[in-house]
BAMARTI-528298 format. One record per residue (C-alpha): residue number from 1; residue in one letter; x, y, z. Coordinates in Angstrom, 1 decimal. Example, Ala and Ser with C-alpha at 12.3 -4.5 7.8 and 13.67 -1.06 7.14 Angstrom:
2
  seq  type      xx      yy      zz
    1     a    12.3    -4.5     7.8
    2     s    13.7    -1.1     7.1
# end
This chain:
433
  seq  type      xx      yy      zz
    1     m   240.5   109.4     4.0
    2     k   237.5   109.4     2.2
    3     p   235.3   113.4     1.9
    4     i   232.2   113.2     3.3
    5     r   229.1   113.0     0.1
    6     l   226.2   115.4     1.9
    7     m   222.4   114.7     1.0
    8     t   220.3   117.1     2.5
    9     l   216.5   115.7     3.0
   10     a   214.0   118.8     2.5
   11     p   215.8   121.8     3.7
   12     g   212.5   123.8     5.6
   13     h   215.3   125.8     8.1
   14     f   217.7   128.3     7.4
   15     h   219.7   126.5     9.3
   16     a   220.2   123.9     6.8
   17     a   221.8   126.6     4.2
   18     l   224.5   127.7     7.5
   19     i   226.2   124.6     7.6
   20     q   227.5   125.4     4.4
   21     k   227.5   129.3     5.3
   22     r   231.8   128.8     4.1
   23     m   233.1   125.3     2.7
   24     i   234.5   122.2     4.9
   25     p   237.4   120.4     4.4
   26     g   236.7   117.2     3.5
   27     v   232.9   117.4     2.7
   28     a   232.6   117.1    -1.0
   29     t   232.3   120.3    -2.8
   30     r   228.9   118.5    -4.8
   31     n   225.7   118.2    -2.6
   32     y   222.8   116.1    -3.4
   33     v   219.2   117.7    -2.5
   34     y   216.6   115.5    -2.0
   35     a   213.0   117.5    -1.0
   36     p   210.2   118.4    -2.2
   37     l   210.0   121.3    -4.9
   38     d   207.9   124.2    -2.7
   39     a   209.2   127.5    -1.7
   40     d   211.8   125.6     1.3
   41     t   213.4   124.1    -1.7
   42     a   213.9   127.1    -3.1
   43     t   214.9   129.9    -0.6
   44     y   217.9   126.7     0.8
   45     v   218.9   127.1    -2.7
   46     e   219.1   131.1    -3.0
   47     k   221.0   130.8     0.1
   48     l   223.4   128.9    -1.5
   49     a   223.7   130.7    -4.5
   50     s   224.0   133.8    -1.9
   51     f   227.6   132.5    -0.3
   52     n   228.9   131.0    -3.8
   53     n   228.2   134.7    -6.1
   54     r   229.9   136.7    -2.6
   55     q   232.5   139.3    -2.8
   56     e   234.6   138.2     0.2
   57     n   235.3   134.3     0.4
   58     p   232.5   133.0    -1.9
   59     t   231.8   129.4    -1.6
   60     t   231.6   126.5    -4.7
   61     w   229.1   124.2    -3.9
   62     e   227.4   122.5    -6.5
   63     i   223.4   121.1    -6.0
   64     d   222.2   118.4    -7.5
   65     l   218.8   119.1    -7.0
   66     r   216.3   116.1    -6.9
   67     a   212.9   117.2    -5.9
   68     g   209.8   116.6    -6.7
   69     q   206.6   114.5    -4.8
   70     n   208.8   111.5    -5.0
   71     w   212.1   112.4    -3.0
   72     v   211.1   110.6     0.0
   73     e   211.4   107.1    -2.5
   74     r   213.7   108.4    -4.5
   75     f   215.9   109.1    -1.7
   76     h   215.5   105.5    -0.6
   77     r   216.0   104.3    -3.7
   78     e   219.1   105.6    -4.9
   79     q   221.9   107.4    -2.2
   80     p   224.4   108.7    -3.8
   81     g   226.0   110.0    -0.4
   82     n   227.1   109.0     2.7
   83     v   226.1   111.5     5.6
   84     v   222.1   112.7     5.7
   85     f   222.0   116.6     6.7
   86     l   218.7   116.9     8.4
   87     s   216.8   121.0     9.3
   88     g   213.7   121.4     8.2
   89     r   209.8   120.5    10.3
   90     n   210.7   119.6    13.1
   91     r   207.7   117.1    13.8
   92     p   208.6   114.7    10.7
   93     k   213.2   114.8    11.0
   94     i   212.7   111.8    13.6
   95     d   211.6   109.8    10.8
   96     l   213.2   111.2     8.1
   97     m   216.4   110.0    11.0
   98     r   215.6   106.7    11.5
   99     l   215.5   105.9     8.2
  100     a   218.4   107.4     6.6
  101     v   220.4   104.9     9.4
  102     s   218.7   102.6     8.5
  103     n   220.3   102.5     5.4
  104     n   224.1   102.5     6.8
  105     l   223.7   106.4     6.1
  106     h   225.6   109.2     9.2
  107     v   223.4   111.3    10.2
  108     i   223.7   115.1    11.4
  109     a   220.4   116.8    12.4
  110     d   219.8   120.0    13.2
  111     k   217.6   120.5    16.7
  112     p   215.1   119.5    17.9
  113     w   214.9   115.6    17.1
  114     v   211.8   115.5    18.8
  115     v   208.9   117.7    19.9
  116     e   206.1   115.6    20.9
  117     f   206.5   113.0    24.2
  118     t   204.8   110.4    22.5
  119     d   208.7   110.6    19.7
  120     f   211.1   110.7    22.6
  121     p   211.1   106.6    22.7
  122     k   212.4   106.4    18.7
  123     i   215.4   108.5    20.2
  124     e   216.3   105.3    21.7
  125     e   215.0   102.9    18.8
  126     l   216.9   105.3    16.4
  127     y   220.7   104.6    18.7
  128     r   219.8   100.8    18.9
  129     e   219.3   101.0    14.9
  130     t   223.3   102.8    14.9
  131     d   224.7   100.1    17.2
  132     l   224.0    97.4    14.9
  133     r   224.3    99.3    11.6
  134     d   227.9   101.2    12.7
  135     v   226.4   104.6    11.9
  136     l   227.1   108.3    13.8
  137     v   223.8   109.9    14.5
  138     c   225.1   113.8    15.5
  139     d   222.7   116.9    17.0
  140     v   224.1   120.4    15.8
  141     m   224.5   121.2    19.5
  142     t   226.0   125.2    17.8
  143     e   225.4   126.7    21.6
  144     r   228.6   125.0    22.8
  145     y   230.8   127.2    20.6
  146     e   230.2   130.2    22.3
  147     v   232.7   131.2    24.3
  148     t   230.4   132.5    27.1
  149     n   229.3   129.3    27.5
  150     q   232.6   127.5    26.8
  151     l   233.9   129.7    29.9
  152     v   230.9   128.9    32.4
  153     r   231.9   125.1    32.5
  154     e   235.6   125.9    32.3
  155     l   234.7   127.7    35.5
  156     v   231.4   125.9    37.4
  157     r   234.4   122.8    36.9
  158     d   236.8   124.3    39.3
  159     p   236.2   123.6    43.1
  160     s   238.9   126.7    43.9
  161     i   236.6   129.2    42.1
  162     f   233.0   127.3    42.2
  163     g   233.2   125.6    44.9
  164     k   229.8   122.6    44.4
  165     w   226.8   123.3    42.9
  166     q   224.1   124.1    45.4
  167     v   221.2   122.1    45.5
  168     g   218.7   125.3    45.5
  169     t   214.9   125.1    44.8
  170     p   212.2   125.2    43.0
  171     s   212.1   128.9    43.8
  172     k   215.6   129.6    43.5
  173     p   217.0   127.1    41.6
  174     a   220.8   126.6    41.8
  175     l   221.1   127.5    37.4
  176     s   218.7   129.5    35.8
  177     l   219.0   129.5    31.5
  178     e   217.0   132.3    29.9
  179     s   216.6   132.9    26.1
  180     r   214.4   135.5    24.3
  181     h   214.5   135.1    20.3
  182     y   213.1   137.6    17.9
  183     l   210.6   137.1    14.9
  184     m   211.9   139.7    12.9
  185     k   216.0   139.1    12.0
  186     t   218.2   139.4     9.5
  187     v   220.5   135.8     8.1
  188     a   223.2   136.2     6.2
  189     g   223.1   139.6     5.3
  190     q   219.5   139.7     4.4
  191     p   215.9   139.4     6.5
  192     l   214.5   136.1     7.3
  193     v   211.5   134.7     5.8
  194     r   210.1   132.1     7.9
  195     p   207.7   129.8     6.3
  196     w   204.1   128.9     8.1
  197     w   204.6   125.9     9.4
  198     w   207.2   127.7    12.0
  199     f   204.0   129.3    13.4
  200     d   201.9   125.4    14.0
  201     s   203.1   124.2    16.9
  202     g   202.1   120.8    15.5
  203     v   205.2   120.9    13.0
  204     a   207.5   122.8    14.8
  205     g   207.0   122.5    18.3
  206     e   206.7   124.8    21.5
  207     s   209.4   126.9    21.8
  208     l   210.7   124.5    25.0
  209     a   210.9   122.0    22.1
  210     d   212.4   123.9    19.7
  211     v   215.1   126.4    20.9
  212     g   214.9   125.3    24.5
  213     t   216.7   122.0    23.3
  214     h   220.1   124.6    23.3
  215     l   219.2   125.1    27.3
  216     a   219.0   121.2    28.5
  217     d   221.9   120.2    26.3
  218     l   223.7   123.8    28.7
  219     a   222.5   123.0    31.6
  220     l   223.6   118.8    31.4
  221     w   226.9   120.1    29.9
  222     f   227.7   122.8    33.4
  223     v   225.9   120.2    36.0
  224     s   227.2   117.6    34.7
  225     p   230.1   117.8    32.5
  226     d   232.3   114.4    31.2
  227     r   228.9   111.8    33.2
  228     m   226.6   110.1    31.8
  229     i   223.0   111.0    32.5
  230     n   220.6   108.4    33.4
  231     y   216.9   110.0    32.5
  232     r   215.0   108.1    34.2
  233     s   216.9   108.1    37.8
  234     d   218.7   111.6    37.3
  235     i   216.1   114.0    35.8
  236     h   213.0   114.9    37.6
  237     h   210.4   117.9    36.7
  238     l   208.8   119.3    39.1
  239     a   206.3   122.2    36.9
  240     a   206.0   123.6    33.5
  241     e   204.1   126.3    32.1
  242     s   203.0   127.6    28.6
  243     w   201.8   130.8    27.2
  244     p   201.3   132.6    23.7
  245     l   202.6   134.9    21.7
  246     l   199.5   136.5    20.0
  247     l   200.3   138.3    16.5
  248     s   197.9   140.3    13.8
  249     e   197.6   139.4    10.5
  250     n   200.6   142.1     9.6
  251     e   203.0   140.3    12.2
  252     f   202.6   138.1    10.7
  253     c   202.2   138.8     6.8
  254     a   206.0   140.9     7.8
  255     v   207.8   137.7     9.0
  256     t   206.7   135.0     6.3
  257     g   205.5   136.8     3.0
  258     l   202.2   135.7     2.8
  259     a   199.3   137.5     2.0
  260     g   197.4   136.4     4.9
  261     y   196.5   133.1     6.9
  262     p   196.9   130.0     5.4
  263     p   194.6   127.6     5.8
  264     q   196.4   125.1     7.8
  265     l   197.1   128.3    10.5
  266     t   192.9   129.1    10.0
  267     s   192.1   126.7    13.7
  268     r   195.2   129.0    15.3
  269     a   194.0   133.2    15.0
  270     v   191.2   134.0    17.0
  271     n   189.6   137.4    16.8
  272     e   192.2   137.7    13.5
  273     q   195.5   137.2    15.9
  274     l   197.6   134.3    15.5
  275     y   198.8   131.9    19.2
  276     y   201.7   131.5    18.7
  277     a   203.4   128.4    20.8
  278     g   206.3   131.0    22.0
  279     n   206.8   130.9    25.9
  280     n   207.8   128.0    28.2
  281     t   209.5   127.5    31.5
  282     t   210.3   124.5    33.0
  283     t   211.6   123.2    36.6
  284     f   213.5   119.9    37.5
  285     t   216.1   119.3    39.2
  286     l   219.3   117.0    37.5
  287     s   221.3   115.1    39.8
  288     g   219.9   116.9    43.0
  289     v   220.3   120.2    41.9
  290     h   217.2   123.0    41.1
  291     v   217.2   123.8    37.0
  292     k   215.1   126.1    35.5
  293     i   215.1   127.0    32.1
  294     a   213.0   129.4    30.4
  295     t   212.4   130.2    27.0
  296     h   210.4   133.6    25.1
  297     w   209.8   134.8    21.6
  298     e   208.9   138.6    20.7
  299     f   208.0   139.2    17.1
  300     e   210.8   142.0    17.2
  301     a   213.8   143.5    19.5
  302     p   214.0   147.2    20.2
  303     t   215.9   149.1    17.3
  304     g   219.9   147.6    17.7
  305     g   218.3   145.2    19.6
  306     s   218.8   140.7    19.2
  307     d   218.4   137.4    20.9
  308     t   219.8   136.9    24.9
  309     h   221.1   134.6    26.2
  310     t   221.0   135.2    30.1
  311     m   222.5   132.7    32.6
  312     i   223.1   132.1    36.6
  313     a   224.6   129.4    38.5
  314     q   225.2   129.2    41.8
  315     g   228.4   128.0    43.8
  316     t   229.1   127.5    47.8
  317     q   231.6   130.0    46.6
  318     s   230.8   132.3    43.8
  319     r   228.1   133.1    41.2
  320     v   229.0   132.4    38.1
  321     e   226.3   135.2    35.7
  322     v   226.1   135.2    31.8
  323     r   224.5   138.8    31.4
  324     q   223.3   140.4    28.1
  325     q   222.0   143.5    27.7
  326     p   219.7   143.8    24.2
  327     g   222.4   145.0    21.5
  328     n   225.3   144.1    23.2
  329     q   227.2   141.0    23.4
  330     p   227.0   137.7    26.6
  331     e   229.3   138.8    28.9
  332     v   230.8   136.3    32.5
  333     f   230.1   137.6    35.6
  334     i   231.9   135.8    38.7
  335     t   230.7   137.2    42.8
  336     s   232.6   135.9    45.5
  337     l   229.5   134.8    48.2
  338     n   231.5   136.1    51.2
  339     p   232.8   139.5    50.0
  340     a   235.3   139.1    52.9
  341     d   237.1   136.3    49.9
  342     h   236.3   138.4    47.2
  343     q   240.3   139.4    46.7
  344     e   240.7   135.9    46.7
  345     l   238.8   134.6    43.9
  346     l   239.9   137.6    41.4
  347     r   243.7   135.9    42.3
  348     r   242.1   132.2    41.9
  349     l   240.2   134.1    38.7
  350     s   243.7   136.2    37.2
  351     n   245.5   132.6    37.6
  352     k   242.6   131.1    35.9
  353     c   243.0   133.5    33.3
  354     e   246.6   132.8    32.9
  355     l   246.1   129.1    32.7
  356     m   243.4   129.5    30.0
  357     r   245.2   132.2    27.6
  358     g   247.4   129.3    25.6
  359     r   243.8   128.8    23.9
  360     l   241.7   132.2    24.7
  361     p   244.6   135.2    24.1
  362     g   243.8   138.2    25.3
  363     l   241.5   136.9    28.1
  364     a   241.4   139.7    30.8
  365     v   240.0   140.4    35.1
  366     v   238.3   143.6    35.6
  367     e   237.1   143.8    38.6
  368     v   233.4   145.9    38.4
  369     n   232.5   146.9    42.2
  370     s   232.0   143.4    44.2
  371     d   232.0   141.1    40.7
  372     i   234.4   140.3    38.8
  373     h   233.9   140.7    35.0
  374     l   235.9   138.1    32.5
  375     q   236.9   140.3    29.8
  376     i   237.0   138.6    26.1
  377     p   238.8   140.0    23.5
  378     d   237.1   141.0    19.9
  379     k   239.1   138.2    18.1
  380     l   237.3   135.4    20.8
  381     r   234.1   136.0    20.0
  382     t   232.8   134.1    16.9
  383     g   228.6   134.4    16.1
  384     h   226.0   132.2    15.6
  385     e   225.7   131.5    12.1
  386     e   229.7   130.8    12.3
  387     h   229.1   128.2    14.8
  388     f   227.5   125.9    12.5
  389     a   230.3   125.5    10.6
  390     m   232.8   124.8    13.8
  391     v   229.4   122.4    14.3
  392     m   230.8   120.8    10.9
  393     d   234.8   120.8    10.9
  394     e   233.5   118.3    14.2
  395     f   231.5   116.3    12.8
  396     v   234.4   115.6    10.2
  397     r   237.0   114.9    13.1
  398     y   233.8   112.8    14.2
  399     f   233.7   110.3    10.9
  400     h   237.4   110.1    10.1
  401     n   237.2   109.1    14.4
  402     p   233.7   107.5    16.0
  403     r   236.1   106.9    18.8
  404     a   236.5   110.5    19.0
  405     v   232.3   111.0    19.9
  406     p   232.2   111.3    24.3
  407     a   230.6   108.5    25.5
  408     w   228.2   110.9    27.7
  409     e   227.0   112.1    24.4
  410     r   224.3   109.6    23.1
  411     a   222.9   109.6    26.7
  412     n   223.4   112.8    27.5
  413     t   221.1   113.2    24.0
  414     l   218.9   111.4    25.1
  415     g   218.6   113.3    28.9
  416     k   218.0   116.5    26.7
  417     y   214.8   115.9    24.8
  418     y   212.8   114.2    27.5
  419     i   213.5   117.4    29.5
  420     t   212.1   119.7    27.3
  421     t   209.3   116.7    25.6
  422     k   208.0   115.7    29.3
  423     a   207.7   119.2    30.4
  424     v   205.8   120.2    27.1
  425     e   203.2   118.2    28.3
  426     m   203.6   118.7    31.4
  427     a   202.8   121.9    30.8
  428     r   199.7   121.3    28.3
  429     d   198.4   118.8    30.7
  430     k   197.8   121.3    33.8
  431     p   194.3   122.0    34.5
  432     p   194.1   125.8    33.9
  433     v   193.9   128.2    37.0
# end
């Protein structure tokens, strides 16, 4: 069985290192890196070195660094590997993906593939080229490996527990997904230093087009599991909004390590405050179900806090929620819409847990007033950083057995990027109040 020989292109995002936080069976030790010789590349190399030199479970990665001004031309000419990994500046990503595929290379690319609606047609062009060249392109959807999201997907597919999806309304959607992120955080045990371009929406995109990709993916994963979505007929945008997070120059310097705003960002700074495109919401219908997704960024979490994710799904028999308090793990709660059915719902959930314990050992049902809490043991919890290795494990399986890729994956990838990029465009074109 041939190994994956990884080529990493322009690793500007810390996710580029996280897929190599542990050794991946089926992936060769040597990694070829084509990139500019800049601070982003140096940060990536430092992270891999820290993985190799840690005391517990050190990695053994080797790096063949081919950095310089002509890195794209050199990659196009040499290609010592068979798989390209991309996690860097967002706007150029889709063109690098197309370049790789045109050279018969498989691609695994971190979200987002596109951040502007004008680039959305490039994804369809990319897929046409993959068919001609018989190669894979895969998206890094880490949130699918979060146990609470897996439980929600299981519950909303069970009509005896959830019923059917309510239709909802624009003001009371049947599915609401919200994420809250913080600029100051710790990754792989070290304070995260963000590059300046992170704050340029022309390069990184607005928050809905970036982290909102996960929420759009989960919306499809929950509302239409295992079904191919036609974005032209199944998705209808209703509303979209955006507003900035204002950062002082001191806050910007604290999170980037720079001495001040670089020239590339001066047009986005007014009265010494940087306007960061960090907040978006959009409402749309997905196969007739009203959905709202919201992405928010703040500078720093409260003491002990971290990024949070919440979700509410409304069925005809019950409501399923993911609740997360700052600093705590996300939890799943189920509530019967008819209080008289509470005990029957409890019985059905208990039976459901019994069926799931083969792959989710220790899962338990606990009554909390009128709610039912799915108690998740710590051994089933995996953190955000571990999810990247799990994505790579799955990619290795797909690499050796392309027919294992779900039939709906391509159509739903188009669907999620249509949701995010069209909403960003709608919010930008919205007339001022």
